[in-house]
C-alpha positions as a Markdown table, in Angstrom:
| # | Residue | x | y | z |
|---|---|---|---|---|
| 1 | Met | -54.6 | 29.8 | -7.2 |
| 2 | Lys | -51.7 | 31.7 | -8.0 |
| 3 | His | -49.8 | 30.0 | -4.5 |
| 4 | Leu | -50.8 | 26.4 | -5.9 |
| 5 | Phe | -49.3 | 27.0 | -9.3 |
| 6 | Thr | -46.3 | 28.1 | -7.9 |
| 7 | Leu | -46.2 | 24.5 | -5.4 |
| 8 | Leu | -47.4 | 22.5 | -8.1 |
| 9 | Leu | -44.6 | 23.6 | -9.8 |
| 10 | Leu | -41.8 | 23.0 | -6.6 |
| 11 | Val | -43.4 | 19.8 | -6.3 |
| 12 | Ile | -41.6 | 19.3 | -10.0 |
| 13 | Ala | -39.2 | 20.9 | -9.7 |
| 14 | Cys | -38.0 | 18.1 | -6.8 |
| 15 | Ser | -38.4 | 15.4 | -8.3 |
| 16 | Met | -36.1 | 16.6 | -11.3 |
| 17 | Gln | -34.0 | 17.7 | -9.0 |
| 18 | Ala | -33.6 | 13.8 | -7.2 |
| 19 | Gln | -34.6 | 12.2 | -10.6 |
| 20 | Thr | -31.4 | 13.7 | -12.3 |
| 21 | Met | -29.1 | 13.4 | -9.0 |
| 22 | Asp | -25.3 | 12.7 | -9.8 |
| 23 | Phe | -23.2 | 9.7 | -9.5 |
| 24 | Glu | -21.3 | 10.4 | -6.6 |
| 25 | Ala | -23.9 | 12.3 | -4.6 |
| 26 | Tyr | -26.1 | 9.2 | -4.6 |
| 27 | Asp | -25.0 | 6.9 | -1.0 |
| 28 | Pro | -28.2 | 6.0 | 0.8 |
| 29 | Pro | -27.3 | 4.3 | 4.2 |
| 30 | Ser | -28.0 | 0.6 | 4.2 |
| 31 | Thr | -31.4 | 0.2 | 5.9 |
| 32 | Leu | -30.1 | -3.8 | 6.4 |
| 33 | Val | -29.8 | -5.0 | 9.6 |
| 34 | Val | -27.6 | -7.1 | 10.9 |
| 35 | Glu | -24.7 | -7.2 | 13.0 |
| 36 | Glu | -21.7 | -5.4 | 13.6 |
| 37 | His | -18.6 | -5.4 | 15.5 |
| 38 | Lys | -16.0 | -2.7 | 14.6 |
| 39 | Val | -12.4 | -3.5 | 15.6 |
| 40 | Met | -10.8 | -0.2 | 17.2 |
| 41 | Arg | -7.8 | -2.0 | 17.8 |
| 42 | Ala | -5.9 | -5.2 | 16.4 |
| 43 | Lys | -6.8 | -8.3 | 18.1 |
| 44 | Phe | -2.9 | -8.3 | 18.3 |
| 45 | Pro | 0.2 | -6.5 | 17.9 |
| 46 | Phe | 1.1 | -5.3 | 14.1 |
| 47 | Ile | 3.2 | -4.7 | 12.7 |
| 48 | Asp | 2.4 | -2.0 | 9.9 |
| 49 | Ile | 4.6 | -2.5 | 7.1 |
| 50 | His | 3.9 | 0.0 | 4.6 |
| 51 | Asn | 3.6 | 4.0 | 6.1 |
| 52 | His | 5.3 | 7.4 | 5.6 |
| 53 | Gln | 6.8 | 10.1 | 7.9 |
| 54 | Phe | 7.8 | 12.6 | 6.7 |
| 55 | Ser | 8.8 | 14.3 | 9.1 |
| 56 | Met | 10.4 | 12.0 | 11.4 |
| 57 | Pro | 13.6 | 14.0 | 12.1 |
| 58 | Thr | 11.5 | 16.1 | 13.8 |
| 59 | Gln | 9.0 | 14.9 | 14.3 |
| 60 | Asn | 7.1 | 14.0 | 18.4 |
| 61 | Leu | 7.6 | 10.5 | 18.6 |
| 62 | Ala | 6.1 | 10.3 | 21.9 |
| 63 | Asn | 2.8 | 11.2 | 19.9 |
| 64 | Leu | 3.3 | 9.2 | 17.3 |
| 65 | Thr | 3.5 | 5.8 | 19.9 |
| 66 | Ala | 0.0 | 6.9 | 21.9 |
| 67 | Glu | -1.8 | 6.8 | 18.9 |
| 68 | Met | -0.5 | 4.1 | 17.9 |
| 69 | Asp | -0.6 | 2.0 | 21.3 |
| 70 | Lys | -4.4 | 2.7 | 21.2 |
| 71 | Leu | -4.4 | 0.2 | 16.9 |
| 72 | Asn | -1.9 | -1.9 | 18.9 |
| 73 | Met | 0.4 | -1.2 | 16.1 |
| 74 | Ala | 3.9 | -2.3 | 18.3 |
| 75 | Val | 5.5 | -1.3 | 15.1 |
| 76 | Met | 5.6 | 1.2 | 12.3 |
| 77 | Val | 7.8 | 1.3 | 8.7 |
| 78 | Asn | 9.0 | 4.6 | 7.9 |
| 79 | Leu | 9.3 | 3.9 | 3.9 |
| 80 | Ser | 10.4 | 7.3 | 3.1 |
| 81 | Gly | 13.0 | 7.3 | 5.3 |
| 82 | Arg | 15.5 | 10.1 | 2.5 |
| 83 | Gly | 12.3 | 12.2 | 2.9 |
| 84 | Arg | 12.7 | 13.8 | -0.4 |
| 85 | Gly | 16.3 | 12.4 | -0.9 |
| 86 | Ser | 18.8 | 13.6 | 1.7 |
| 87 | Thr | 21.0 | 12.1 | 3.9 |
| 88 | Glu | 20.2 | 13.9 | 6.7 |
| 89 | His | 17.2 | 13.4 | 6.1 |
| 90 | Leu | 17.8 | 9.7 | 6.7 |
| 91 | Glu | 20.2 | 10.8 | 9.7 |
| 92 | Gly | 18.1 | 12.2 | 11.2 |
| 93 | Ser | 15.5 | 10.0 | 11.3 |
| 94 | Leu | 17.5 | 7.1 | 12.4 |
| 95 | Lys | 18.5 | 9.3 | 15.2 |
| 96 | Asn | 14.6 | 10.5 | 16.7 |
| 97 | Val | 14.0 | 7.2 | 16.5 |
| 98 | Lys | 17.9 | 5.0 | 18.3 |
| 99 | Asp | 17.1 | 8.7 | 20.7 |
| 100 | Asn | 13.8 | 8.0 | 21.3 |
| 101 | Phe | 11.7 | 4.9 | 21.1 |
| 102 | Pro | 14.5 | 2.9 | 19.3 |
| 103 | Lys | 12.4 | -0.3 | 19.3 |
| 104 | Arg | 9.1 | 1.2 | 17.8 |
| 105 | Phe | 10.0 | 1.8 | 14.3 |
| 106 | Val | 12.2 | 0.9 | 11.5 |
| 107 | Val | 13.7 | 3.3 | 8.7 |
| 108 | Phe | 13.8 | 2.0 | 5.4 |
| 109 | Thr | 16.1 | 4.2 | 2.7 |
| 110 | Asn | 15.1 | 5.7 | -1.4 |
| 111 | Met | 16.8 | 5.9 | -4.2 |
| 112 | Asp | 17.4 | 8.4 | -6.6 |
| 113 | Phe | 17.5 | 7.3 | -10.9 |
| 114 | Ser | 17.1 | 9.9 | -12.7 |
| 115 | Ala | 20.9 | 10.6 | -12.9 |
| 116 | Ile | 21.6 | 6.5 | -13.7 |
| 117 | Asp | 22.6 | 7.8 | -17.9 |
| 118 | Asp | 26.0 | 8.9 | -15.5 |
| 119 | Ala | 28.6 | 7.0 | -15.5 |
| 120 | Glu | 29.0 | 7.1 | -11.6 |
| 121 | Trp | 26.1 | 7.0 | -10.6 |
| 122 | Gln | 26.0 | 2.8 | -10.4 |
| 123 | Ser | 28.9 | 2.8 | -8.1 |
| 124 | Arg | 27.8 | 5.7 | -5.9 |
| 125 | Met | 24.7 | 4.0 | -5.5 |
| 126 | Leu | 25.9 | 1.1 | -4.2 |
| 127 | Lys | 27.6 | 2.8 | -0.9 |
| 128 | Gln | 24.4 | 4.9 | 0.0 |
| 129 | Leu | 23.1 | 1.9 | 0.3 |
| 130 | Glu | 25.4 | 0.4 | 1.9 |
| 131 | Asp | 26.5 | 2.7 | 3.8 |
| 132 | Asp | 22.5 | 3.3 | 4.7 |
| 133 | Val | 21.8 | 0.2 | 6.2 |
| 134 | Lys | 25.5 | 0.1 | 8.4 |
| 135 | Lys | 23.7 | 3.7 | 9.8 |
| 136 | Gly | 20.2 | 1.9 | 10.5 |
| 137 | Ala | 18.2 | 1.2 | 7.7 |
| 138 | Gln | 16.4 | -1.8 | 7.5 |
| 139 | Gly | 15.3 | -1.8 | 3.4 |
| 140 | Leu | 14.5 | 0.0 | 0.5 |
| 141 | Lys | 11.0 | 1.6 | -0.9 |
| 142 | Ile | 11.1 | 1.9 | -4.6 |
| 143 | Tyr | 9.0 | 4.7 | -5.6 |
| 144 | Lys | 6.0 | 4.7 | -8.2 |
| 145 | Ser | 8.2 | 7.1 | -10.3 |
| 146 | Leu | 10.4 | 4.6 | -11.7 |
| 147 | Gly | 9.1 | 3.0 | -14.6 |
| 148 | Met | 6.2 | 5.8 | -14.7 |
| 149 | Asn | 8.0 | 9.2 | -14.5 |
| 150 | Thr | 11.4 | 9.0 | -14.3 |
| 151 | Lys | 13.3 | 10.3 | -17.0 |
| 152 | Asp | 17.5 | 9.6 | -17.9 |
| 153 | Ser | 19.0 | 12.4 | -19.8 |
| 154 | Lys | 17.3 | 11.7 | -22.7 |
| 155 | Gly | 13.8 | 11.8 | -21.5 |
| 156 | Asn | 13.4 | 7.3 | -22.0 |
| 157 | Arg | 11.4 | 6.7 | -19.2 |
| 158 | Val | 13.5 | 4.6 | -16.9 |
| 159 | Arg | 12.4 | 0.5 | -17.1 |
| 160 | Ile | 11.6 | -1.0 | -13.6 |
| 161 | Asp | 14.6 | -3.5 | -15.2 |
| 162 | Asp | 17.1 | -1.4 | -16.7 |
| 163 | Pro | 20.0 | -3.4 | -16.5 |
| 164 | Arg | 22.2 | -0.9 | -14.9 |
| 165 | Ile | 19.8 | -1.1 | -11.8 |
| 166 | Asp | 20.7 | -5.0 | -11.4 |
| 167 | Pro | 23.4 | -4.4 | -9.1 |
| 168 | Ile | 21.5 | -2.8 | -6.2 |
| 169 | Trp | 18.8 | -5.7 | -6.4 |
| 170 | Ala | 21.0 | -7.7 | -6.0 |
| 171 | Lys | 23.3 | -5.6 | -3.7 |
| 172 | Cys | 19.2 | -5.6 | -1.3 |
| 173 | Gly | 19.9 | -9.6 | -1.6 |
| 174 | Glu | 23.7 | -9.9 | -0.1 |
| 175 | Leu | 22.7 | -7.2 | 2.2 |
| 176 | Gly | 19.6 | -9.4 | 3.6 |
| 177 | Ile | 16.8 | -6.2 | 3.5 |
| 178 | Pro | 14.0 | -6.1 | 2.2 |
| 179 | Val | 12.7 | -3.9 | -1.6 |
| 180 | Leu | 9.0 | -2.6 | -0.6 |
| 181 | Ile | 8.3 | -2.4 | -4.2 |
| 182 | His | 5.2 | 0.3 | -5.6 |
| 183 | Ser | 5.5 | -0.4 | -9.7 |
| 184 | Ala | 2.2 | 1.4 | -11.4 |
| 185 | Asp | -0.9 | 2.0 | -10.5 |
| 186 | Pro | -4.5 | -0.3 | -10.5 |
| 187 | Lys | -4.9 | -1.0 | -14.0 |
| 188 | Gln | -8.2 | 0.1 | -14.4 |
| 189 | Phe | -6.5 | 3.9 | -14.6 |
| 190 | Trp | -5.4 | 2.9 | -17.3 |
| 191 | Gln | -8.8 | 1.8 | -18.9 |
| 192 | Pro | -10.9 | 3.7 | -20.9 |
| 193 | Met | -13.0 | 6.4 | -18.3 |
| 194 | Asp | -16.7 | 5.8 | -19.1 |
| 195 | Ala | -19.9 | 3.7 | -17.4 |
| 196 | Asn | -17.2 | 1.0 | -17.4 |
| 197 | Asn | -15.2 | 2.0 | -15.4 |
| 198 | Glu | -14.9 | 1.0 | -11.4 |
| 199 | Arg | -12.7 | 3.3 | -10.5 |
| 200 | Trp | -14.4 | 6.2 | -12.5 |
| 201 | Leu | -15.1 | 8.7 | -9.2 |
| 202 | Glu | -11.8 | 8.3 | -7.9 |
| 203 | Leu | -10.8 | 9.1 | -11.9 |
| 204 | Lys | -12.9 | 12.0 | -11.7 |
| 205 | Thr | -12.3 | 13.2 | -8.4 |
| 206 | His | -8.5 | 13.6 | -8.6 |
| 207 | Asp | -6.7 | 15.4 | -11.4 |
| 208 | Gly | -4.0 | 12.9 | -13.0 |
| 209 | Arg | -4.4 | 9.6 | -11.9 |
| 210 | Lys | -5.6 | 8.6 | -15.5 |
| 211 | Arg | -3.7 | 6.9 | -17.8 |
| 212 | Ser | -2.8 | 5.6 | -21.0 |
| 213 | Asp | -0.8 | 2.7 | -23.2 |
| 214 | Thr | 1.2 | 6.6 | -23.8 |
| 215 | Asp | 1.3 | 8.0 | -20.7 |
| 216 | Pro | 3.7 | 7.0 | -19.6 |
| 217 | Ala | 3.6 | 3.2 | -20.8 |
| 218 | Pro | 0.5 | 0.0 | -20.8 |
| 219 | Trp | 0.3 | -1.6 | -17.4 |
| 220 | Glu | 0.9 | -4.5 | -18.7 |
| 221 | Thr | 4.4 | -3.8 | -20.2 |
| 222 | Ile | 5.3 | -1.7 | -16.4 |
| 223 | Ile | 4.2 | -5.0 | -14.2 |
| 224 | Ala | 6.5 | -7.4 | -16.3 |
| 225 | Glu | 9.2 | -5.0 | -15.9 |
| 226 | Gln | 8.4 | -5.5 | -12.5 |
| 227 | His | 8.4 | -9.0 | -12.8 |
| 228 | Asn | 11.8 | -8.6 | -15.1 |
| 229 | Ile | 13.5 | -7.8 | -11.6 |
| 230 | Phe | 11.0 | -10.7 | -9.0 |
| 231 | Lys | 12.9 | -13.7 | -11.8 |
| 232 | Lys | 15.9 | -12.5 | -12.3 |
| 233 | His | 16.9 | -11.7 | -8.3 |
| 234 | Lys | 15.9 | -14.5 | -6.6 |
| 235 | Lys | 18.1 | -14.4 | -3.8 |
| 236 | Thr | 16.6 | -11.1 | -3.3 |
| 237 | Thr | 13.3 | -11.0 | -1.3 |
| 238 | Phe | 10.8 | -8.0 | -3.0 |
| 239 | Ile | 7.4 | -7.0 | -0.9 |
| 240 | Ala | 5.2 | -5.6 | -4.4 |
| 241 | Ala | 2.6 | -3.0 | -2.4 |
| 242 | His | -0.7 | -3.2 | -3.0 |
| 243 | Met | -0.7 | -7.5 | -3.4 |
| 244 | Ala | 0.3 | -6.1 | -6.6 |
| 245 | Trp | -2.1 | -4.7 | -8.5 |
| 246 | Tyr | -3.4 | -8.1 | -7.7 |
| 247 | Pro | -6.6 | -7.8 | -5.3 |
| 248 | Asn | -8.9 | -7.8 | -7.9 |
| 249 | Asp | -7.5 | -11.3 | -9.0 |
| 250 | Leu | -6.9 | -14.0 | -6.8 |
| 251 | Lys | -6.2 | -17.2 | -8.6 |
| 252 | Lys | -3.1 | -14.3 | -10.5 |
| 253 | Leu | -2.0 | -13.2 | -8.0 |
| 254 | Gly | -1.3 | -16.4 | -6.0 |
| 255 | Ser | 0.3 | -18.2 | -9.8 |
| 256 | Ile | 2.4 | -15.3 | -9.3 |
| 257 | Leu | 3.7 | -16.7 | -5.9 |
| 258 | Asp | 3.9 | -19.9 | -6.8 |
| 259 | Ala | 6.4 | -19.1 | -9.6 |
| 260 | Met | 8.0 | -16.8 | -7.3 |
| 261 | Pro | 8.8 | -18.0 | -4.2 |
| 262 | Asn | 11.1 | -14.5 | -2.9 |
| 263 | Val | 8.3 | -12.5 | -3.4 |
| 264 | Val | 5.7 | -11.1 | -1.0 |
| 265 | Val | 2.4 | -8.8 | -0.9 |
| 266 | Glu | 0.8 | -6.5 | 1.9 |
| 267 | Ile | -2.3 | -5.4 | 1.8 |
| 268 | Gly | -2.6 | -1.3 | 2.2 |
| 269 | Ala | -5.2 | 0.6 | -0.3 |
| 270 | Val | -6.7 | -2.2 | -1.3 |
| 271 | Ile | -8.6 | -4.1 | 2.6 |
| 272 | Ala | -11.5 | -3.0 | -0.3 |
| 273 | Glu | -10.4 | -5.5 | -2.6 |
| 274 | Leu | -10.3 | -7.7 | -0.3 |
| 275 | Gly | -13.7 | -6.9 | 1.5 |
| 276 | Arg | -15.8 | -7.5 | -1.3 |
| 277 | Gln | -14.8 | -11.2 | -2.0 |
| 278 | Pro | -14.8 | -12.9 | 1.7 |
| 279 | Arg | -14.7 | -16.4 | 0.6 |
| 280 | Ala | -12.0 | -16.5 | -2.4 |
| 281 | Ala | -10.1 | -13.7 | 0.1 |
| 282 | Arg | -10.1 | -16.2 | 3.6 |
| 283 | Glu | -9.1 | -19.2 | 1.0 |
| 284 | Phe | -6.3 | -17.2 | -0.7 |
| 285 | Met | -5.1 | -15.7 | 2.8 |
| 286 | Ile | -5.0 | -19.4 | 4.4 |
| 287 | Lys | -3.6 | -20.8 | 1.2 |
| 288 | Tyr | -0.7 | -18.1 | 1.2 |
| 289 | Gln | -1.0 | -17.2 | 4.6 |
| 290 | Asp | 2.8 | -17.7 | 4.6 |
| 291 | Arg | 3.0 | -14.4 | 1.5 |
| 292 | Val | 1.0 | -11.7 | 3.3 |
| 293 | Leu | 2.2 | -8.9 | 4.9 |
| 294 | Phe | -0.3 | -6.1 | 7.0 |
| 295 | Gly | 0.0 | -2.6 | 5.5 |
| 296 | Lys | -1.9 | 0.7 | 5.4 |
| 297 | Asp | 0.0 | 3.2 | 3.0 |
| 298 | Ser | -1.4 | 6.1 | 5.3 |
| 299 | Trp | -1.4 | 7.4 | 8.4 |
| 300 | Val | -4.8 | 8.2 | 9.1 |
| 301 | Pro | -5.8 | 6.1 | 12.4 |
| 302 | Glu | -9.8 | 5.7 | 12.1 |
| 303 | Glu | -8.9 | 4.1 | 8.9 |
| 304 | Tyr | -6.9 | 1.4 | 10.9 |
| 305 | Gln | -11.2 | -0.2 | 11.7 |
| 306 | Thr | -11.4 | -1.0 | 8.8 |
| 307 | Tyr | -8.2 | -3.6 | 8.2 |
| 308 | Phe | -9.5 | -4.8 | 11.5 |
| 309 | Arg | -13.0 | -5.6 | 10.9 |
| 310 | Val | -12.3 | -6.3 | 7.2 |
| 311 | Leu | -9.3 | -9.3 | 8.8 |
| 312 | Glu | -10.7 | -10.1 | 12.1 |
| 313 | Thr | -15.1 | -10.1 | 12.2 |
| 314 | Ala | -17.3 | -12.4 | 10.0 |
| 315 | Asp | -19.4 | -9.2 | 10.0 |
| 316 | Glu | -21.6 | -8.8 | 6.9 |
| 317 | Tyr | -22.5 | -5.7 | 4.3 |
| 318 | Phe | -20.1 | -2.5 | 5.9 |
| 319 | Pro | -19.0 | 0.3 | 3.9 |
| 320 | Tyr | -15.1 | 1.3 | 2.9 |
| 321 | His | -13.9 | 5.1 | 3.6 |
| 322 | Lys | -13.4 | 6.3 | 0.7 |
| 323 | Arg | -16.0 | 5.3 | -1.5 |
| 324 | Tyr | -14.1 | 7.3 | -4.6 |
| 325 | His | -12.1 | 4.5 | -3.4 |
| 326 | Ala | -14.7 | 1.6 | -3.1 |
| 327 | Phe | -18.6 | 2.8 | -3.2 |
| 328 | Trp | -19.2 | -1.5 | -2.7 |
| 329 | Arg | -20.3 | -2.4 | 1.2 |
| 330 | Met | -18.1 | -5.8 | 2.0 |
| 331 | Tyr | -17.4 | -8.5 | 4.0 |
| 332 | Gly | -15.7 | -10.3 | 7.0 |
| 333 | Leu | -12.8 | -12.5 | 6.4 |
| 334 | Asp | -13.2 | -14.1 | 9.6 |
| 335 | Leu | -9.5 | -15.2 | 9.6 |
| 336 | Pro | -8.3 | -17.5 | 12.2 |
| 337 | Asp | -5.7 | -16.6 | 14.5 |
| 338 | Asp | -2.9 | -18.2 | 13.7 |
| 339 | Val | -3.6 | -17.0 | 9.9 |
| 340 | Leu | -3.9 | -13.8 | 11.5 |
| 341 | Lys | -0.8 | -13.8 | 13.4 |
| 342 | Lys | 1.2 | -14.4 | 10.8 |
| 343 | Ile | -0.6 | -11.3 | 8.1 |
| 344 | Tyr | -0.1 | -8.8 | 11.2 |
| 345 | Tyr | 3.7 | -9.3 | 12.4 |
| 346 | Lys | 4.6 | -13.4 | 12.4 |
| 347 | Asn | 5.8 | -12.5 | 8.5 |
| 348 | Ala | 7.5 | -9.3 | 8.8 |
| 349 | Leu | 9.8 | -11.1 | 11.8 |
| 350 | Arg | 11.2 | -13.1 | 9.9 |
| 351 | Ile | 11.9 | -10.4 | 7.1 |
| 352 | Leu | 13.2 | -7.7 | 9.2 |
| 353 | Pro | 15.1 | -9.2 | 11.4 |
| 354 | Gly | 16.4 | -5.8 | 13.0 |
| 355 | Val | 12.6 | -6.4 | 15.6 |
| 356 | Asp | 13.1 | -7.0 | 18.7 |
| 357 | Lys | 11.2 | -10.0 | 18.8 |
| 358 | Thr | 10.2 | -9.7 | 22.8 |
| 359 | Met | 7.0 | -7.3 | 21.7 |
| 360 | Phe | 5.1 | -10.5 | 20.0 |
| 361 | Pro | 3.0 | -13.5 | 21.3 |
| 362 | Lys | 4.2 | -16.4 | 20.1 |
C-alpha cells in the first residue's frame, strides 16, 4: 500500500510539473509531414554585405575563404575595418586582404563620434575618411551607438542628424562610397516586457536589450533622425541595416523606399520576419528587387542555410535557428532566379564598384 501511495504521488508530481512548464522550455518538434529542401549552399555566388571580422589583421584568410566557398560566398564585407577604433587595425586588415585574397573581401571603415564637441573633430574625421578610402576602404559603417549610447562632453545623447555630422554624410557621397547604418533596435525592445511582447524571451535571456523612451530616447525619435539624414543627403547611398527595422511592416518599408531613392536595405538578422509572411514578403522582394541586399550580421556558417532556404525554396513550416529571436515557424519565398541574383550579388556590385564583376554570372 505504501508503494502504491508513493507511486501516486510521483504521478501527481509529474502531472503538475508538465502543467507548470516554463514557456522557454516548450519547443515541441513539428509532426507536420511535408517536403524539405535544406539548402547548404546558395544557388548563386553571393556578397555578404553585413559581416564582422574583428581579427582580420592577423586572421588566416585561407581558412575563412575555404568556409566561404562551402556556402558559395564570393565576397565578404567586413564592416569592422577599424576594429575597436585604430588606424593600425584598418591598415592591417587591408594589408592582409591585399596580400592574400584581394578579390574575396571588402573592408569598411568606422568613425568615432564621442569627441564631436572638439572644434577640430569635423576636419579630423573628414581627413580620416578620405585617407581610409585612399588606403582601400570601400564604405563607412555606422554602429547603433550613434543615436543610442554616444554622448557629447555635456552628457547629451548625440543625435544621428546632428548638423556637425552633415559634412561626413556628404563626403561619402562625393567619394562614391555607401554608408551602412544601424540605428536603434527592434521596436519591441521599447515596448512593455509582458505577455504581448513578441521579443519577451529575448529580453528575458539577454540583459541590456530592454529600452524605454528615456533609455536612451523613443524608438520613433531615433528612426526619424535616421530618415532625416537619408532625405537630406540624397547624393549619398545609405544601406539601412536590418531592413531599417521595418521587416514586420513591409508596406511602411515600401513607402520609405519610394520616398528615398538613395536608400537600400539588407536582410541581416531579420530573415525570420520575411519567412513568416511568405506571400507578402515574396511580393515585396519582387517589387523592390533592386533595393535589397544579402546580409547576415554574424559569422556562423551553419546559420546561412536558413537564409538560403527562405529565399530559394517553397518549403513549409520550418524553424529559425535561434528560438529566442523567433519562436514561430517559417515558409520559403521561392524567389525567381533573376530576383535572387540581384539580392545575392547584382545590387551589391552596383553599390561597391571595387568588386571584381568577373567573379559573378551575368
